N, C-alpha and C positions, 0 to 999 in steps of 0.2 A: 524557594525564598523569590521574590518577582525579581525582573532585572532592571538596573536601572542606570541612567544615564551620567553622563556626567554631570551635570548642573544640580544633580539631585542626591548627590552624595557628600559626606561629610567625615574625613578621617581624624579621628582625635584622639591626643595619645592622652591618659590620667600619669601626670606627673608628682611628684612629694616624698617628703619623708616617711621613712617606713611606720606603719601604724597608724598613720593620719585616716586610713578609710578607704583607699582608694579601690579597696574588692570588694566593702561595700556597697559604694556606689555607683561602680558597675554593675554589681547585684540589683539593687534599688532602678538603675537604669531597667534591666534587662526584664525586671518586675512589670515596673509602668506601661514596658512600649509589649505586654503581652509574653514574653518570651517565656517564661516561666510563672508557674498557676502559683506561688510558693517563692517568698525571699528565703535565699538560703543563708548561710551566719558560717563566719572565718573561722567560726570558733565551733561551729560542728562540722566543721571541713565539708559540706554539702553546696559551695558556689560555684557559678558555673565558670568561674577563670580560674581558681586553684583546683586544679582537677588532680595534679601530681598527688604522690602518693608522700614524697615527702614534704611538699606544699601544705598537705591535708593536718600530716603527722605535724609540721612545725609551726604551726596555723600562719604561716605567710608566704607572701609570692617570692618563686622562686627564679622563674620565666614571663617573660612577655607571653598574653595571650590574646585574641581578636575575639570581642564580641558585635558579630554585626545586629542593630537594630532597626527597625523600620518605624518611625515618626512623622505623622504627619506628611504622607506623599513621600519621605527622603528617607535616603540609610544613612546612619549613621554608624562609622565600624570603628566602637571604641576598644582601644590598647592599652590595657590593664598591664600597670609595669610593677615590677620589685622598688621597692625606697628604701632596702636593704644595699650599702656599698660595693658589699661582694659579686654585685649581679648587676653592675651597670653596664658591660657589655649589651646585658636585655636591653637595657631601657636606649640605649645608643642606636640598638637595629628600628626598637618603635618609633623611633624618636623622628630618622632617615624617614620611615613611612608616611610618616603625620602630616596633615595639613594646618593643625592649631595643638595647642595645649590647653587641659583645665588644670592646671594646678592645684593640690588637695592641701588645704593645711588644716589643721585638727584647732576649735574654737578652743578646748583645754589646754590644749601642748604649746598655740598660741607658733609663730614663726621660728623654722629649724633647719636646720645644716642642710636636709634634704630640698626644702624650699628656695634654699640658696643655689641647691645645686640645678635645679631643678629647673632656678631664675636663665643660669649660664647657659645651660641647653639651646631653652629657647633662641635665645639671642646667639647664641651660636650659628643654631638654624632657620635664624630669622621668623621663626613662630608667632605668628597671630595666638595670646592668651590670655586665658580666664580665669580669676583665680574662686576656687569655691569652698567655704570656711562650713566644716561638717561639726557633727558633736553638738547641735545647738542646744538639745534635749539635755542635754550635762548641765548642771546646777551651776557650777564654775567657769562655761564659755564664756569665750569675751568676744563677742565680735568686733565691737570697738576697740579694743587691744589691736586685733589680727591689724585692721585699717590701718589703725595709729602708728604699726611696725614697718607696717609694708612702708608708707606712704614716708617714713622718714628716709627708710633704705631706696626707695626708686623712686622719691620723686611726686610730681602730682599725676603722673598717668594712669594714679590707681585710681579708682573713679566707680566708689558702692552704688551698685543699680538697685539691693535690696535692703532694706534696714530690717532690722526685725522686734517683734514685738513682743514682750516680756509682762506676764499679768501672775505673781504669788508666785514671784522663780521660776515659772513654767516660759517655755517658749511655745505660743499660742498662733503667732501668726505671722504677715510682713509688710513692711510698707515699699511698694512702686517707688523709684524716684522719678524715672521717669514719667509715669503719669498719677503721680502725686496721688495714689491711693490706697487705701489700708487694705488688708484681706486677713482675712483668719481661719483657719481648718476645722471644719465640724463635723466630726466623721470623718467618713473619706470626701466629703465634699469639701470645696472653698468659696467661703460666703464673703461678701465686701466688709466692709465693717469702717468706723470712723478713725482718725487718723488721733492717736493718743498726744495730749498735750505734751509732755515730754519730750516730746520724737519732735514736733514741728523747730526748732532751732536748730536741732542736728539734722533730718531733713534738709533745711533750707541750705545752709550750708553745701551740703552732697549735693545737690543740684546749682547750687551760682556755679560750683567748680567745672561740674559735667558741662552746663550752658555755656561756659567760658571755653570748655575745648571743643563744642561744638560748634562756634563760635569764628574758629580757627582755623577753620576746614576752610573758608571759603571768603574771599574779598567783598563780596554781597553780605553775608553771615556776617563779616565782620562790622559791617557800615549799620547793616540792623541792630544789632545788639549795642553801639554806642546809640545809636538814637535811640533806645530804651524798646525798640519792640520786642515779643517774644517768638519766641517756634511753635510750630505745632509739632503735637509729636511725632505725626508720621517724619518732617522736615528732622527732628531729632535721632528717632531711630537710622534714618537712609545715613547721617554724619554720621552717629555711633558705630555705624555697621565699616565705614570711609577709615576711619581713625581705629575701629579695633585691628581691623584688617592689615593696616599699617602698622601698627603696633605703638600709635600713641594715646591709646587710651586701653588699659586695661580693666574692664568689667570684675565686677567684686560682688559676687552670690553667696547664698549658706542657705544652711539646710540642716533636718536630720537622716540622716542614710538609714538607721532601723525603723525610723517614724514612717519615712517617704516621706520626708515632707521637703520641699522647694526642690526636687526632681523634676519635676514638672517644667516649673520657668526656668530650669536648668536645660533641658532638652530643648525645650522652646526657646530659647537664647542661644545654643548649638546652630539648630537651623537659620536664626535669624541675621547673626554677626558673625559665623564664622565660614569661611572660603572655601567656596566647593572648589574641588582640584583643578577648575579652568582659570582659576584667579591665581592661580601658581607656576612659576615657571623651574621647566627642568631640560636640561639640556647632556644630550650624548655625542658620540664619534660615530661619523659613516664609517665602516672600516673597509669598504670598499672605496671609496670618491674622498676619503681622509676629510671631509668636513665636518663641521658642526652638523651634529641633526636635532634642531630644535624641537622638539617632543613636546612639551608646556600640556603634557596630557589632551592633546588633540585628538578626539576619534576618527577623523576622517586623513589621518598622516599612516602608516607603514607601522602596524603591531610591533609594539617592544615593551616588557618590563624585566622588574629591578626583584631578582630573590634577596628580603631583606632578614630574611628568618629563616633557620630548617627546622623543623620538627621528627625527632626520630627515637620511636617510643617503640618499646620491643611489643608492645599489644597493638595500635592502632596503627604501626608502620611508618613509612620517611612521606612527610609533605615537604612541597617546598612552597614558603610561603612569599608570594608574588604581590607588586605593587605593578597593575600597568600604567605604563606612561603615555603609551601613544596605541591606538587603531584597539583592533575591539579583537581578545582572545576568545576563539569558541572551541569545544569541546572535539578532540579528536582531530586538532588543528595539527599540520608537522612545526615545531617551531625548533631554532639553530640558537644551539650555545654557544655563543663568539667564544667565552672565555677557555672552553675545555673542546671547541670545534669539532660539536657532535650535531647530530641532527634526532629528536627523538620526535616521536608522535604523544603529543599532550595525553591523548587517554580523557578523562572527565575532569569538567573541571567543579571544583569545592567551593563554599563558603564553610569557616570552621567558628562552630561557636563553642567557643571554649577546646573541648577535643572533641566536637560531635561535628562530624563533617556531612554540609548539604551539597546535594550536587545543584550544578545552575549548568543554563545552556552555554551562557557567555557570561565577560567580564570586558564591562565600559572601562576605555581611558579613565585611570584617577582611580578607581574601583583595587580593593585589596582582596585575594581569593589564593586557592591551593591548589597547587599540583601535585599528585601522587603519581609517586615511584619515578623519579626523573633519576636515573642511576647515576650520570657523571655530573649532575649539577649540585654546586656547592653555594651557600650564603656568599651574597655579592656577586656574584654571575648575570648577566645580561642575557635575556630571548628572548629572539626576533626571529627573522626569517633570513633563509639562506639569499635571498634576492636583495635586500635588506641589511646587511648586518651590523649591527648596533652595540655600542659598551659604552655602560655610565661608569663613572667612577664609584668606586668603593667607597662605604662608609666609614669613618675613623670610627675604631674599637679601641677602645684604653689597653696598654700593654701589660701583661701580668709580671710582676715581681714577687711574689710569694711562693717560695716553692720548699718542698720539702725530699726526701728521698721516698722511695715506698718498692718496697719487694711483696711477692704473691707469700699467701699465707702456705697453699700449696703448689707446689712446683711442677703441678701436672696442667695448672690452671693457666702458666704462663702467657700462650697462643690467645688463649680466649678471653684475660686479658686486657692483650693489645688489642683486639677486635673491638671488645668493648668501649677501649679510652679513645680509638679511632671513632666509633659511631658518636657519643660524647663530644668531643671536638669540633664533628662535623655540625654539631647545635650548636656550641657555646664556642666562639670563636677569642674568650676570654681564656680558655684553660688550655693547656698546655704538655705533653706528654715529652720528655726528651730525653735520649739513651746519652747517657755522659759516658762514653768509653774511655774517658782517659783514666776517671778514678773510678770504675767499673759500677757504675751505680745509676739505673733510673730515676728522671727526675719529674715530680709534677709539678707548677706553676699554672697558678689562680690568682683570682685578686685579692684575697684574705684567707685570713685559717679556717673561717666558717664555710668557703666556696669551697677549698679541699674537703673537709669534711663532708659535707653535701655531694661530695664524687661520690669519696668513701660509700658511701651510705647507701647511693644510688646504685654500685657497684654491686652491693652486698644482696641489695631489697629486688632489684630490676634484672640484674644480669649475672646473679647468681655466681658470683666468686667475690673473694675476701682479699685485700689487699692491706698492708703497716704502712702509717706513715711514721720515721724517723729520720731525727737530724742527719742533713747530708754532708759528704763531705767534702771541705773544701779542698783548693788543688795546690796544695803549697808546692815550692821547688825546692833543690836543694842543689847549691855551688860552692864553689871554695874561692877564699881570698887571698890564701900564701902560695908560696912553691913548694913541691916536696919531689925527691928523687929518688926511688925507689928501684929494686927488682923484685923477680919469683920466679923459681926456677921449677916448674911443671915436674916430678917425676916419679913412673910407677914402673916397676915391674913386676910380672905378676908370668913369669914362664914365657915362651916365643919373642914375640915383638912386644917391648913395652914401650912408654908416652914419656918422651924428653923433650921439654918447651924451655927454654931460658929467655926471660923478657929484662931488658932495661930501658924506665922512663921516665920521662920526666912529664909533672901536672902543673899546668896552672892554668889561672883564670883567663877565658878568652877575651871577655868584656862583652860578649855577642851573649844577650839572653833570650834571643831567639832561636839560639839553635842549641841542641843537646851538648853537641861536643866538636873537636875538632882535630883532625890525624894530623899528622906527618910524622916522616922517617925521616933520621940522620946516618941510617948506619952505613959506615964504610967497610970495605974491604970481606964483604959479604960473612959477618959474622951472622947474620939470620937473612936467608937466601929470600931473596924475592917471590917466591911465592909461597911465603907465610905470612906477607905484609897482609893480605885481606882478614885472613883467620884473626890475626891483631886485632884487625877494624870491626870485624863481628865480634869479636870479647869487649870491646868498650858499646858497639851498638845495644848488646845483652845489658851491660853493666849500669848503664843510663835510662833505664827503665824502671829500675829499681834503687834507688841511692841506698849507700853505706848507713847513712846517719838515721832516717826514718822511713824507709820504701816509699819517697816520693820520688819522680821524675825528675832525673838531673838534667841543670841549665848551664852552660857558661862558662865549659870545662877544654881545656890548651891540652893535648896527650899528643906527645914527642916521643916516638920507638929509637933510642941511639946507641943500643949494643944490646949484645946477647949473646948466647950460642945453638949449637944445633946437634944433634947426635945422625949422621947418615941413617941409620936404622929405623929408629926408635921413635925419630920427631914426625910430628904428623898438623896436619891443618888442627886438630879436637886437642892435643897437646899446648899448641902456641894460644889457642884461643883460651882453653884453661887457666893458663899464666897470666896470661893481660887481665881476666877477672877479677883473678885474684892480687892481682900489679895495682889494678886497678883500686880494690875496696883499700888496702894499706896505702896506697900514695893518697885517695880521694881523703881520710880521715885523718893523714899527716899536715892534711895543706889548708888547718882551719877550717872545718864545712860550718856552713850556715844554713839556717831554715829563710827560704824567701816567701814574702805571704803574699796574694793578690791585692792589690789596692781596685778601689770602684772610683771611679768619678761621680760624685752623687748632685744632684739638683731635689733641694725639699722649693717646695711651694706652699705659702703659709698667707695668713693677715697678719699685719702690721704688728698688732699685739702678743703672737706668736714667737718671736722670731728669738727673742730669750732663753728662755723655754728651751725650745729646738735647737738653740748651739749647747745651751747647758749640757742636753743631751749626748750631742754629738760628739762632746770631748771627752765623756766617758765613755764612749766606744770606741777609743782613739781616734776617731776625726779631725783632719786639720780643714777649718773651715778658710776655705778663700777669697769669700767676700759675698756682698746681697746686692743684689739689681733689683729696682725698684719697676713694678707691672702696673698695668691695669686695675684698677678694682679695688684700691689701697693694701695693693702685696707684696711679696718680697718674694724673691729667686733666692734661694742660699745657697752656695755651691761648697760643696766642699772633696777632700780625696777622705776616704773611709778604707780601713782594712774589709774584706769583704765578710770575714766571723760578724764584725761589728752589725752587720745588716740583718743576722737573724732575728725576726721577732719585730723586728724594726717597726714593718705596718700597722701593728695593731697600738704600738709605741706610741706611733704618730697621731694617729685618733684620737687617742685616751686626752694627750698634751691638745691636739689642738681641736678637740670637741669635733673631728669628723672631717674638719675642713682642710688639712694640711694633704697635699699629695707629694712622691715625688716617684724620682727616676733615676736610674743609674744602667752604667755601662761600664765591662771592666777596661781599664786603664794601662796599668804595668804591672811588675811587680817588686818588692820592697824588702830589705833586710828585717826580718821579722826582731820584736825586743826580743834579749835572754830568755827572759822570764817565760815568754808564750813559746819561744824554739824548746828550753827548758821542759814543760808541759806536753807540747805534742811529740819531743823525743820519748816522752817515758810513756805516755798513751801508747804513742804506736809500738814499742818494745815490749808493752806488756801483749797486745793483739798478736804479736807475733809468737812468742811462747805460747799462748792458748791457741795459735792458729786459726784464729777466727779471721772473717771476710776484715780485707781492711778497706 
């Protein structure tokens, strides 16, 4: 592939709902640009971008892939992203590297949740965007309906650049709104044709809206518009480009991915209207001078690049996907990783076409490429030189809140599973493996159940290890409500030295749930010698790890040793420790023991129309709604306290209740007394497990 300068580069991300046709659009673009000799299909598993085994098996995108195309002297880096919400991390990484977006909408399914989420991402990153309506070859596809829905939702900035021509229910051509010309597909050629009479009224409406937007770009144009003058095609296109770049116009186009119709004009429009990186801004910090480094994709400045994604594949190895933010990166350059404070030789530079690496001699500012085998590098790191060390801000990636417990099917695979998950976590920032030592369990966090299911499948098929997922244990606690006064005498005689320890103790609530226990002694007259006090405390330390009620950790207990007795020969630290353990069990159970359950502070963000359903569901989960705060975009943030047990399966239920529009976040808040029915059930469950001697 040729080397392209900054002004000849377009970085475009394909966004949209799952199944809208992003991957087949990328395939049609690759075919038209001459990258492939025949078009692959998602259903056949032979597309350029869906190269992963899981993607081919499941027939949808799981990770972002880059397809660089050459089109009329310009390089278009197409970033094909997944549409399913479980893989939102991949989308966020791709959007951070893009300079513009094509939001793909199915003409058959119309505007969907994924369309709204794609729009919100573009707003967040201030990306110029274009809407491309696919499936126009399908009988019940309605371009007009998509235009109407998008205009209703986002206002008059929606500007249809093309209108469909249909004959006998078939999609046969399009009308160019700017040039007011008709075009038909004839075999592989596009030929001019008359504009059908039934389209003229709609064409006039679309053109009037477009000319109005053009007039608003300058005072001179506004005067000419009111004077009734017309604009030339060149003037319209120049004004439209300005409007598209600042987001005041969003062009709408359409076509058929499968028939490769409308793709040619889409590629032309990407080159004509979307900004090159030199029209975008990016700033970092020069770590040597502590000053702002305005990189702005300027090839004449010190070299710097941002790693926006990592690919760790058991078959093709590790690649760090970079976007060059300034300067020119060349093969065999010495590059400095500011985040890891390491210097490495870059070796060869590549551009990735799906999973196919193509070697290139250099990458100019604004270009997207890949560097192989950078050992210390991770997603989010900045690469620069030691002379000018730069650091850019890291991309915000969604936090995973869905988690399940996992364990190895084969005990011998534990280390291999850990290493495999580490590699997968380098690749996927929304995946986390956590060792919950307190509850003796390993937890796997992801964006949803499907995400975790695919992780299990990938471990099995790619890394040859198997894990099983199950419901995680909840970290209950035990404490006491009343006071108790007990004594215990530990006495054993087995020939020679015996064992003797005798303690009298009081137990009550300390009121401090942050600490397991407080220990004090009020022994008078040396009834228990001082040298046995540490043994008593050690007995308490052991006892609070697994409480007598349901074998959960104990918190908030105050223990006072006030009397006892000892034997000059048979007493030992061991004897006093054992006496304390037994005294604790007895005293704890006599002081009205209760279970405490963890409570999370939950925030659910949903559109207004779903608030009733969501609050009703939270009540069913024993949640307490604390309030609602309206935010921009007709949404509400519902704040609630909810037991951690009520959060299992919440991701799936919230999505089904809100059509995928609801999101949530939570964090641990405190412990509260569990209701008596929950306590009884939990105590019975734990007792059964203790009896069976199974893993608690």
